[in-house]
N, C-alpha and C positions, 0 to 999 in steps of 0.2 A: 819408265812409262808413267805418264800422268794419270792419277786416279781421279775419277769423276763421280760425283754424287748429285742426286737430284733433290733440290730443296725448294719446296713450294712451286714446283713445276719449272724451275730454272736450273740449267746445267751450270755447275760451278767447278772450275779447275782447282782441285784441292791444293796443288802446289803453289797457287797464288795466295793461299791463306797462311803459308808458312812465313816465319820471320825473315825479313829482308837481309838480316846479317848471316843467315845460314846456320843458325844454331840448332835447327830441327824442331823448335817449338812453334806453336801457332802465333801469328802476329795479330795485332789489333789495329783496325783502320784508324781509330781515334788517336793512336800513338804512331801514326805515319808508317804503319806496316811492321813495326817492331814488336817483339814480345815485351813483357813487363821488365824483365831483367836487362835486356839489351837497351830498352828505351831509357831506363835509369842511367845506364852507362853513357849513352849518347847525350842525355840531358846534363850529366855531370861534366862531360867534356866541353859542352857548349858553355856552361857556366864558368868553368875554368878559363876558357878562351876569352869570355867577356871580361872576367876579372883582370886577366893579363893585359887586355887592351885598355882597361881603365887605368891600370898602373902606368902603362906607357904614356897615356894622355896626361896623367898627373906629373910625371917626370918632365914631359915637354913643357907643360905650363910653368913648372918650377924654374926650368932653364930660362924661359922667357921673362919671368919675374926678376931673376938674378941679372939678366942682361939689361933689363929696364932700369933696375936700381943702379947698376954700374954706370950706365949712360947718364943717369941723373946726377951721380956724384961727379963725373968728369966735367959736366957743364955747369957746376955750381957757381964758379966765379964769372961765368959769361953773363951776357945780358939777360935780364929777366924774361921769362916766357910771356909772350903776348897772348891775348885771348884766341886769336886765330891759330897760332902755333899749337896752343894747348888742345884746341879742337882737332887739329890735324893729327897730333900725336895720339890723342884718345881714340880716333877712328882707326888709325893704323894698328893699334894694339887691341882691336876688337872690343872697344868700350871698357877695357880693364883700366883701373886706376894705376897711376904710376907708382904711387906709394903702396907698398906691399907689407905683409907681416914680417918681412925680412928685417926691417928697420928696428923692430922691437927686440931682436935677439943679437944684435951686433955688439962689438966690444964698447966699453965705456969711453975709449979714446975718441970714438966717433959721435959722441953725444951732441957736441956743439953743431957739427955738420948736419946731423939728422934733424936737430931742432930748427936750424935755419931753413933746411929744405922743406920740412913739414909746414913751417910758417908761410913760406913762399907759395906752396901749393894750396894752402888753405885760403890765402888771399885770392888766388886765381879762381878757386872753386866758388868763393863767395861772390866774386864779380861776374861769374859766368851765368848767362841766362839759362833757363831750363832747356835741356836738349831733347829733341824728339826721339833720340835713340834710347832714352831711358823708358822702360816699359811701365814702371809704376813708381810712385813716390813712396819711399819707406815711411811707415808710420812712426810716431814718436816712440811707441813701445819697442818697435823693431830696432830703431837706432839705439835706444837705451840698452837693449839686450845685446846688441852687437858690441857696444863699447865694453859692457861688463864681461863678455866672453873674451875679448882681446886682452883685457886686464888680467883675467884669470889665467889664460894660457901663457902669459909672460912668465908666470912663476914656474912653468914646466920646462923652460928653455927649449932645447932641441925637440923633445917629445911634443911640446906645445906647438912648435912650428909644424911638425908633421900632422898634428890633430887639425890645425887650421887648414892646411892644404887638403886633407881628406874631406873636411866639411865643405869647402868651396867646390871641390870636384863633385861631391854628392849633390849639392844644390844645382850645379850646372847640368848634371846628368838628369836630375828629376825635372828640370825645366823643359827638357826635350821628351819627356815621357808622360805628358799630361793625358794622352789618349789611352793610357793603360787603365785597367780596372782598379778599383780601390784595393782589392785584395792583392793584386800584383804590386801596387805601390807600397802596401803594408809589408809585403815580403822583402822588397828592396830595402825599406827602412830597417827591418829586423836584421837582415844580412849586414847592413852597414854598421849597426850597433855591435854585432858580434865581431866583425872584422877589426873595428877600431879597438875594442877591448882586448882582443887577442894580440893585436900589434903592440899595444902598450905593455902587455905582460911579457911577450916573447922577445920582441925586438929591443924595447927600451927598458925592460926589467923594472917597471914601475910597481910599487907595492900595491896590494889589493885594495887597501882603503883609499889610496889616491886614485886608483883606476875607477872605483865606484863614484868618487866625487867628480872626476873628469867626465864620466859618462853622463852624469846628471846635467852638467853644464853643456855637453854636446847636444843632449836631447832638448834642452831649453833653447839653444841657439837654432837648431835645425827646425824644430816644430813651430817656433815663433814665426819663422820665415815661410813655412809651408802651411800654416794653419788655414788660411782662406781657401786653399786648394783642396785640402783633404778632409776638412770637417763638414760633415753632412753634405757630401757632393750630390749633384743632381742626378748622377748615374745610379744612385742607390735609392732604396725605399725607406731611408732613415727618417725623413720628414713625415712620411705616412705613418710610421710606427710611433713617432712622437705624438702625433695628433690622436692616435688610437689610445695610447696610454693616458694622455691627459683627459680624454673623454671618459675613460674607464674610472680614473680616480675621482673625477667630478661626480660620477654616478654613485660612488661609494662614500660620499661625504657624511652619510649617516652612521657609519661604523664607529662604535664607541671603544674606548680602551678595555672595557670589561669583556667585550666580545672577543678581542684578541688576546685576553689574559695578560695585559700589559701591567707590569708591577710598578707603575709610576703614578703618584698622586699629585696632580697639578694644583691641588688646593694649598700645597706647601709653596710659599712664595719662591724659595730658592730653587725648588724643583721646576716650577713654572718658568723661571728665568733660564734654566738649563735647556728646557724644551724649546724655548724661543731661540736660543743660540744655536741649537742643533738644526732647527729649521732654516735659520739664516745661513748656516754653513753649507747645507745641502743645496740651497738655492744659489749661493755664490759660486758653486762649481761651474755653472754655465759661463761665468764672466772670465774664466781663466783660459789661457791658450795652450799651456804646456800640460801634457798628460800628468807629469809629476805634481804640478800645482793642483790639478783636479783631484788627484788622489789625496793630496794633503787636506783638501776641503772635506772629503769623505772621512778621513781619519779624525779630523777635529770634531766633526758631527758625531762620530761614534764615541769619542771620549766624553763628550757632553752627555750622551745617552747613558754611558756607564756611570757617570757621576750622579745623574738623576736617579738611577736605580739604586745606587749605593745610599744616597740620602733618604730615599723612601723606605728601603728595607733595613737600613742600619747595618748592612753587611755587604761584602763585595758582591758584585753582579756576576752571574753565570752566563754562559753562551745561550742557554735556553731562555733566559730573560731578555737577552740583547736583541735577538732576531725579531720577536713580536713587537718590541718597542721601535725598532728601526722601520718596520712595516707601518706602524702607526705614524711615525714622523714623516714618512714619504707620502702617506695618504693626507696628512694634515698640511704639508708644505706644497705638494704637487709641483716638484721642481720642473723648470722649463727645459725642453729638449733633452729629456732624461735618456731616452734610448740612443740619441745621437752622441751624447757624452760617453755613455758606456761603450758604444762601438768605437769611438775615437780612442779611448784609453786602451781598449783591447787591441786595436790595430797598430798603434804607434807608440805605446809606452815601452820603456826599456824592460825587456823580459826579466832581467835579474831583479828588478824592483817589483814587478807585477806578480811574479810567481813565489816570492818569499817575503818574509817580514810582516809587520802589522798592516802595512798598506795593502798588500795582497789579500790578507785575511778580511779586512773590512770591505774591500772591493768585491770579494766573492759573496759576502753576506748581502751587499746591496743588489747584486745580480739575482740572488735567491729571493730577496724581498720583492723585486719587480716581477719575477716569474710567478710568485705567489699571488700578487695582486691581479695579474692577468688571468689567472685560473681560479680566483676566489669564487666560491659558490656557497649555497646554504649550509652544506655539510661542514665546510671549513669553519663556519661561525656558530655551529650547533643551533641552527635555526631551521624551522620548517620551510619547505619550498614556497608555501603560500605567504608567510611573513616576509621571506626574502624578496619575493616578487613585489609585494606591496611597498616595501622599503625602497626598492630600486625604481619603482614608478613614481614615488613621491606621494602615494596615497596616505601614508602615515609615517611617523618618525619614532624610533625607539627612544629618543632623547626626551620625549614628552613626559611630563610628570604631573600627577594630580596635585592640586593645591592642598588637599587634606593630608598628603603624605610627607609634607615638608617638615623638617625638624624645626624646633622653636627658635634656633639661633640663625635661621636663614633670613637674610635681609628682605625688607618689604619690596625693594626694587625687583628682586628675582621672582617673588610671588606675583607681583603685578605683571611682569613680563610673561610668565607662564599663563596667567589668566587671559592676557591679550592674545597669546598664541592660540589658546582654546577658542576664543571668539573668532579669530581669523580662520581657524580650521572649520568652524561651524558655518561661517559665511561662505567659505569656499565650497562646502558641500551643498549649501542652498543655491549658490550660483550655478553649480554643475547641474542640479536638478532643474532649475529654471531654464537653462540653456537646452537641456534635453527635451523638456516639455515644449519649448518654443519651436525646436526643430520638428517635433512630432506634429504640432499644430500647423506649421507651414506645409508639411507633407500632406496633411489632411485637406487643407485648403486647395492645394494644387490638384489633389485627386478629385475633390468635389467639383472644382471648375472644369476639369477634363470630362467628368461624368455628365454634367449639365450640357456642356457643348456637344457631346456625342448624342445625347437624347434629342436635342433640338435639331441636329443634322438629320437624325433618323426620321423625325416627324416631317420635316420639310421634304425629305426624299419620298416619304410615303404619301403625303398629301400635298402635292405641289400647288402653289397659289396661282390662280388664273386671274389676271387683271383685264377687265373689259374696257373698251373705249368709252369715254364719257359722252352721253347723249346730250342733244341740244335742249335746253329748257323751253317748255311751251309758254307762249305769251298768255296773259290773262284775257278772258273774253271781254271784260269791260274796259280794258286798257285802250288808250287811243291808238288807232291803227295808223302809224306814220309810214309804214313800208308799202302799204297797198291802198291807194285812194279809191279803188273801185268797190271796195267792200262797203256795205251799208253802215251807217253809223250805229252805235249801240242804242238799244232801246232805252227810252226814258220813262220813268214811272209816271203814270197819269192818275190824277185824282178826280173822281166822279162825285158830283154833288147829289146827294140823296135827297 
């Protein structure tokens, strides 16, 4: 009999909450009605099925490549392929090139035939106009990396052929999975790295050192082709985080090495050169496409930092000295798209390199440095909250130094510069006071105008003005009467003789 319980006034059939597989545990609607254990089993089965389908597709593609190559060998002595035939053949083979990686691994007796066929196909490709079936034109760097990858896998013979086939299959698969989230694409890439490494070790018995080298080349080839699709994608908030970090670093431009306890003296020319090189390396990270190359930039930057500390202290640097100096380098360099680069490395770098070795150590320290900068406050720098706020708002700067406190060996240019900074600071304060007083005067004028206007309106309302009609002016008595002739003429004065 079904047990029923009332939750929030709604009757729920408790049997419907059980696992769909019938194990007796409660299921989760987010897991399609399975319990956690059964859901993992179903998920594992689905993944194994997908892997099996991928292998079948890879074998089918390999058979098509072999048939295409055999067909091209049989027609070598025939008439050269024309442009229209080449287009037709290209379309029938689903835009795949006739020349495959198979030709790089054949016996030496076929070298002449391969060379002639490759030359013929090269001439046809050069004469062929750009086809609309091509989705994008490969960049110069992509072409260079592809050639380097092919040259590399030639040294691996049969395992190299298998590597190339797996890489092409992975790229074809990912081209149909652009709608996946970046986390799901990252998971696919990590699974691919693991599968290729396991395949080289178990099936082809490749030594571990050669497996690591091969995986580096696989990562370089794959990620160079995938870079524009997976670096800082629009579906994530990586760009927003980049802007937030850049704004934060700009606001912290006043932080000095002394506040961070950085054991580096930039007054030493050699140390100053090391600092400049470290900043250059951390900025150059953004120009690289491969996660391993980005890690290499971080490693070079870190080694320059260690050298700068060693020269300053005359002794080897410690980890406690390295992290504050790295924070200072990041603040001073403000690398572009810092969060995007960190996320890109985390998502698509070969895990064996990221989790071990010096590259992984330096990358972890960089992540810690960025996290420290994002949460940096007055207590982190041993400052009062009032001073920290004034520095952040730009009201004052801790780098300002009084002219009387300069040492005698300081050059005149530095002294003059500090005096000029003092004058500019004073002018800035005076300007701020003038602007404040001007705003206050403007407000007073507006208030006075409004007050006078209101008083006038009140008076007019209380004592309304009455305007009478204008009366006609009276004519003078002695003036000539031109309007009425009946009136007697004006009296004339008379003179009497006495």
